[in-house]
Every structure is written in C-alpha cells, then in structure tokens.
PLY file of the C-alpha trace (Angstrom):
ply
format ascii 1.0
element vertex 281
property float x
property float y
property float z
element edge 280
property int vertex1
property int vertex2
end_header
19.71 -94.03 34.19
22.59 -91.87 34.49
23.71 -91.98 30.75
20.06 -91.07 29.65
20.09 -88.28 32.40
23.48 -86.85 31.14
22.32 -87.28 27.37
19.19 -85.47 28.32
21.30 -82.61 30.04
23.87 -82.31 26.77
20.82 -81.86 24.46
19.25 -79.23 26.62
22.40 -77.53 26.99
22.87 -77.64 22.95
19.32 -76.34 22.27
20.01 -73.26 25.00
23.35 -72.53 22.93
21.52 -72.70 19.70
18.59 -70.22 21.01
21.23 -67.72 22.60
23.22 -67.60 19.10
20.06 -67.40 16.88
18.97 -64.68 19.37
22.05 -62.77 18.90
22.39 -63.08 15.35
18.65 -61.83 14.87
19.44 -58.96 17.37
22.72 -58.05 15.42
21.14 -58.16 11.98
18.67 -55.99 13.41
21.20 -53.49 14.35
22.85 -53.98 11.15
19.75 -52.74 9.16
19.28 -49.97 11.46
22.52 -48.46 10.81
22.20 -48.51 6.75
22.50 -45.32 5.15
19.27 -44.01 3.98
18.93 -43.69 0.33
16.15 -40.96 0.56
16.16 -37.43 1.97
12.78 -36.42 3.11
12.24 -33.04 3.21
8.91 -30.99 4.45
7.78 -27.71 3.37
4.39 -26.00 2.94
4.26 -25.68 -1.26
2.45 -22.69 -0.81
5.04 -19.88 0.05
6.16 -18.59 -3.28
8.81 -17.96 -4.43
10.38 -20.16 -1.62
8.04 -23.15 -2.29
4.77 -23.81 -4.41
2.75 -26.49 -5.92
2.47 -27.01 -9.61
0.73 -29.51 -11.98
3.83 -30.77 -13.64
7.58 -30.91 -13.55
8.20 -27.88 -15.47
11.09 -25.78 -14.26
12.53 -28.50 -12.01
9.59 -29.02 -10.16
9.84 -32.52 -7.91
6.86 -34.55 -7.57
5.38 -34.13 -3.91
5.44 -37.56 -1.97
1.94 -39.24 -2.08
0.30 -36.82 -4.70
-0.04 -35.92 -8.32
1.22 -32.75 -7.79
4.89 -31.26 -8.00
6.82 -28.61 -5.62
8.94 -25.78 -7.11
10.63 -22.69 -5.87
13.78 -21.87 -4.22
13.41 -24.18 -1.19
13.20 -27.03 -3.63
16.45 -26.04 -5.57
18.39 -25.62 -2.35
17.13 -29.19 -1.07
17.95 -30.73 -4.74
21.44 -29.68 -3.85
21.54 -30.77 -0.31
20.10 -34.31 -1.58
22.65 -34.48 -4.19
25.61 -33.48 -1.71
24.13 -36.61 0.61
23.89 -38.95 -2.36
20.31 -39.35 -1.74
17.12 -39.33 -3.73
15.00 -35.92 -3.01
11.51 -36.46 -1.47
9.30 -33.75 -0.87
6.59 -34.03 1.94
3.76 -31.37 1.50
3.38 -30.24 5.05
1.37 -27.55 6.84
3.39 -25.04 8.57
2.22 -25.81 12.03
2.93 -29.26 11.36
6.65 -28.94 10.16
8.25 -29.20 13.78
6.12 -32.15 14.78
6.69 -34.10 11.28
10.56 -33.57 11.91
10.65 -34.72 15.70
8.38 -37.77 14.88
10.59 -38.59 12.32
8.27 -38.47 8.96
11.02 -36.07 7.52
14.54 -35.48 7.58
14.64 -31.66 7.45
12.62 -28.85 6.76
13.63 -26.48 4.12
10.70 -24.22 3.92
11.45 -20.72 4.02
11.95 -21.09 8.03
13.90 -18.56 10.05
16.11 -20.04 13.09
14.55 -18.01 15.67
15.39 -18.53 19.36
12.20 -20.15 20.24
12.47 -22.79 17.56
15.75 -23.11 18.37
14.35 -24.65 21.74
13.13 -27.52 19.81
15.03 -28.21 16.93
18.53 -27.53 15.49
19.21 -25.58 12.31
21.83 -25.68 9.64
23.82 -22.41 8.61
21.75 -20.17 6.81
21.08 -20.52 3.19
19.19 -17.17 2.35
18.83 -13.68 4.18
15.83 -11.21 3.51
14.53 -8.14 5.11
10.95 -7.58 6.19
8.53 -5.46 4.18
4.54 -4.50 4.27
2.40 -5.67 1.47
-0.50 -3.26 0.69
-3.24 -2.52 -2.03
-2.02 -0.53 -4.62
-3.50 2.75 -4.73
-4.17 2.69 -0.94
-3.12 5.55 1.51
0.07 3.23 2.51
1.47 2.42 -0.50
4.25 5.33 -0.42
5.06 4.61 3.32
8.32 4.71 4.33
8.10 3.93 7.94
6.30 1.07 9.79
5.04 4.04 11.82
3.16 5.29 8.82
0.74 2.29 9.38
-0.83 3.72 12.58
-4.55 2.86 12.85
-4.12 0.41 10.01
-5.19 -3.43 10.26
-2.45 -5.63 9.71
-1.86 -9.17 9.97
0.85 -11.61 9.05
1.41 -15.49 8.86
0.26 -17.61 11.72
3.33 -19.16 14.13
5.58 -16.84 12.36
7.76 -13.78 13.86
6.39 -11.40 11.14
3.12 -11.77 13.51
5.14 -10.60 16.59
6.74 -7.43 14.88
3.27 -5.93 14.37
3.58 -4.88 17.65
6.34 -2.67 16.87
4.03 -0.26 15.15
2.26 2.50 17.58
-1.55 2.17 17.47
-1.83 -0.41 14.95
-5.17 -2.57 14.85
-3.51 -5.79 14.81
-5.59 -8.47 13.20
-5.83 -12.55 13.66
-3.02 -14.14 12.30
-3.84 -16.09 8.98
-2.43 -19.41 8.02
-1.51 -19.02 4.32
-0.02 -16.02 2.46
-2.89 -16.59 -0.41
-5.28 -15.91 2.28
-3.68 -12.77 3.09
-3.65 -11.52 -0.38
-7.82 -12.28 -0.85
-8.24 -10.83 2.63
-5.82 -7.64 1.24
-7.81 -7.31 -1.77
-11.32 -7.78 -0.15
-10.43 -4.75 2.05
-10.62 -7.24 5.49
-6.78 -5.95 6.14
-4.88 -3.33 5.14
-1.67 -4.90 4.82
0.45 -8.02 6.07
3.77 -8.11 6.82
5.93 -10.29 4.68
9.53 -10.91 3.47
11.19 -9.20 0.41
10.99 -12.17 -1.83
7.32 -12.78 -0.99
6.70 -9.22 -1.49
8.19 -9.50 -4.78
6.12 -12.55 -5.81
3.07 -10.72 -4.45
3.10 -7.78 -6.66
4.06 -9.88 -9.72
1.10 -12.08 -9.23
-1.27 -9.46 -8.78
-0.88 -6.08 -10.09
-3.34 -4.86 -7.59
-0.96 -5.20 -4.75
2.23 -3.38 -3.83
5.53 -4.42 -1.78
6.61 -1.27 0.50
10.15 -1.14 1.70
10.91 0.63 4.64
13.79 3.56 5.65
12.56 3.05 9.17
11.50 -0.70 9.22
10.95 -3.20 11.76
13.78 -3.97 14.53
14.55 -7.83 14.00
17.83 -10.30 14.88
19.80 -11.68 12.20
18.30 -15.01 12.87
15.21 -13.73 12.63
15.57 -12.75 8.94
18.09 -15.44 7.94
16.68 -18.73 6.40
18.09 -22.16 7.18
17.02 -25.64 7.16
15.53 -27.53 10.35
16.85 -30.58 11.36
16.38 -32.78 14.82
18.69 -32.12 18.01
22.04 -33.37 17.15
21.57 -34.41 13.90
24.29 -36.02 12.12
23.30 -34.23 8.81
24.06 -30.68 10.34
27.73 -31.17 9.44
27.27 -32.76 5.90
24.91 -30.02 4.93
26.60 -27.05 6.23
29.60 -28.21 4.14
27.25 -28.59 1.18
26.03 -25.15 1.76
29.23 -23.82 2.02
30.27 -24.62 -1.57
27.31 -22.81 -2.52
28.07 -19.05 -3.32
26.03 -16.03 -2.56
26.06 -15.32 -6.61
24.64 -18.58 -6.88
21.84 -18.18 -4.20
20.65 -14.88 -5.38
20.63 -16.36 -8.95
18.55 -19.26 -7.69
16.23 -16.91 -6.34
15.93 -14.70 -9.19
14.99 -17.58 -10.84
12.29 -18.75 -8.41
10.62 -15.30 -8.73
10.44 -15.88 -12.54
9.35 -19.25 -12.83
6.75 -19.11 -10.27
3.32 -20.30 -11.51
1.45 -16.97 -11.27
4.51 -15.20 -13.34
4.72 -17.53 -15.87
0 1
1 2
2 3
3 4
4 5
5 6
6 7
7 8
8 9
9 10
10 11
11 12
12 13
13 14
14 15
15 16
16 17
17 18
18 19
19 20
20 21
21 22
22 23
23 24
24 25
25 26
26 27
27 28
28 29
29 30
30 31
31 32
32 33
33 34
34 35
35 36
36 37
37 38
38 39
39 40
40 41
41 42
42 43
43 44
44 45
45 46
46 47
47 48
48 49
49 50
50 51
51 52
52 53
53 54
54 55
55 56
56 57
57 58
58 59
59 60
60 61
61 62
62 63
63 64
64 65
65 66
66 67
67 68
68 69
69 70
70 71
71 72
72 73
73 74
74 75
75 76
76 77
77 78
78 79
79 80
80 81
81 82
82 83
83 84
84 85
85 86
86 87
87 88
88 89
89 90
90 91
91 92
92 93
93 94
94 95
95 96
96 97
97 98
98 99
99 100
100 101
101 102
102 103
103 104
104 105
105 106
106 107
107 108
108 109
109 110
110 111
111 112
112 113
113 114
114 115
115 116
116 117
117 118
118 119
119 120
120 121
121 122
122 123
123 124
124 125
125 126
126 127
127 128
128 129
129 130
130 131
131 132
132 133
133 134
134 135
135 136
136 137
137 138
138 139
139 140
140 141
141 142
142 143
143 144
144 145
145 146
146 147
147 148
148 149
149 150
150 151
151 152
152 153
153 154
154 155
155 156
156 157
157 158
158 159
159 160
160 161
161 162
162 163
163 164
164 165
165 166
166 167
167 168
168 169
169 170
170 171
171 172
172 173
173 174
174 175
175 176
176 177
177 178
178 179
179 180
180 181
181 182
182 183
183 184
184 185
185 186
186 187
187 188
188 189
189 190
190 191
191 192
192 193
193 194
194 195
195 196
196 197
197 198
198 199
199 200
200 201
201 202
202 203
203 204
204 205
205 206
206 207
207 208
208 209
209 210
210 211
211 212
212 213
213 214
214 215
215 216
216 217
217 218
218 219
219 220
220 221
221 222
222 223
223 224
224 225
225 226
226 227
227 228
228 229
229 230
230 231
231 232
232 233
233 234
234 235
235 236
236 237
237 238
238 239
239 240
240 241
241 242
242 243
243 244
244 245
245 246
246 247
247 248
248 249
249 250
250 251
251 252
252 253
253 254
254 255
255 256
256 257
257 258
258 259
259 260
260 261
261 262
262 263
263 264
264 265
265 266
266 267
267 268
268 269
269 270
270 271
271 272
272 273
273 274
274 275
275 276
276 277
277 278
278 279
279 280
C-alpha cells in the first residue's frame, strides 16, 4: 500500500513538473514571437491631398499599391515613407485612411506611422509623438481666378469673404484672424473645397503652399494667393512631420533617416511631386 501510494505521488509530481515546463515553454515562445522585428512598415495617409499624397490607377511615377485596394498611392509623403521604410529595412505598406481616422488608427495599432502632410501641433502632441520635421510650408489662400480677392496681399483683404478650410486642421482655426470674415463650415476634403470654390459657395480656402500650387496647376480657374501680411502661426503649425505612438522605439531610427535627407533633396522630391500629380500630367 505504501509503495503504491509513493508511486502515485511520484507520478503526480512528474506530471505537474511536465505541465509547468510545457506552460513555461509556451509562454517563452509567445514572448519571443512578439519580439521579432516586423518586416513591414504600415503608413497611414488620406491619399487625397496632392501634392503630399494622392490616389492613382497604376504604379507610374513610383506609385505604391494601397493595402486592400486595387489603386496606388503617390506623392511627396509616399516618397518620404519609401525612404523611411528602406532605412528601417522594412517593406512599405500604404493604408488609405480618412484624415480624422489617422490618429485612432495609429493608437489602435492598425498603422505604424502617419505620413500624411500632418503638422506636429501642440494639440496633436497630447495624443501622439512626432518625428523631426520633414517639410515646412507657409499658409496661403486659394481663390477663384478673376475674383476680387486674387490680388490680395493681406489676410485682412478677405474681410466679408466666405472662407473655409479642411476639417480637423489648424488651417480652420486661423480663419479667425481675419476681421469680419464669414467663416464657413469646415470641409473634409480639398477636392470638395475646390468644387465649392468653383461653384461660388465659398470665396476661398486656407491651404499650404504646395497644395495651392497643386490646385492652380490642376484647375486654371483657381489661383493661389501668397501674403505679405499673412497668418500668425507657430513653427510647429507650418511644419510637417511623421506621427508615431507615444514613446515609439521607431522615433530615434526615423529621425536619423530624415537627418540624412538633405534640404535640397526634399525640395527636389516636392518639385517632382507637384509635376507628377495626376492632374498635372
């Protein structure tokens, strides 16, 4: 009886030890799997903000296929994302995302970074981190050619004008600097604003210089107005940087990659983007 009992205890102990070892092995295997370096770099952008980013039908001009979509993405942001991905040793994947959905997509892990002509404003910095800047641009107004506003030199020349800007951007907030302006509802897309301008719904919309150049290149009825007495902005407001989750380990690597991209090269990439945007071909 004692021997049988002793054997039973030994068997039980052996099984417990085996179970413990199996459990530990499984746990360690899972940890090792989660620490394996990703082989893709998932970037979110609208694909609707030329010349920073746009949607096209093929890979011409260096277009990158959009994830889960038959279309391709091109533009300045795509070219910057390519260089970042190459520097990280990863394959670039473009995830087409609405502007207001970019931060949620980043914080939920759907994308690794936002490279979408986004400014590192103080408000956004509360929710996400940013890399060093990869572009800087001044604010302009896009108006209808031949209108009474096309020769404006000051933002105050737009007193009484119906002005709008893109939804969820600081462009919309600076409209308040124009005395007596008729501030219109913000719009989701730049293409929508261009149509509203053409149809007379608005007299102008606030934008950045590259988009203004893009607008007048795409439509001869539009004109970009640059100011001698313009909007008051901070450096972060008019800078462009890549968005990352808080305390992202990618920040240091990406900053180093951007550091090695000269200012002349950045200008060259933007000039090519303006020239190669679909509407300019």
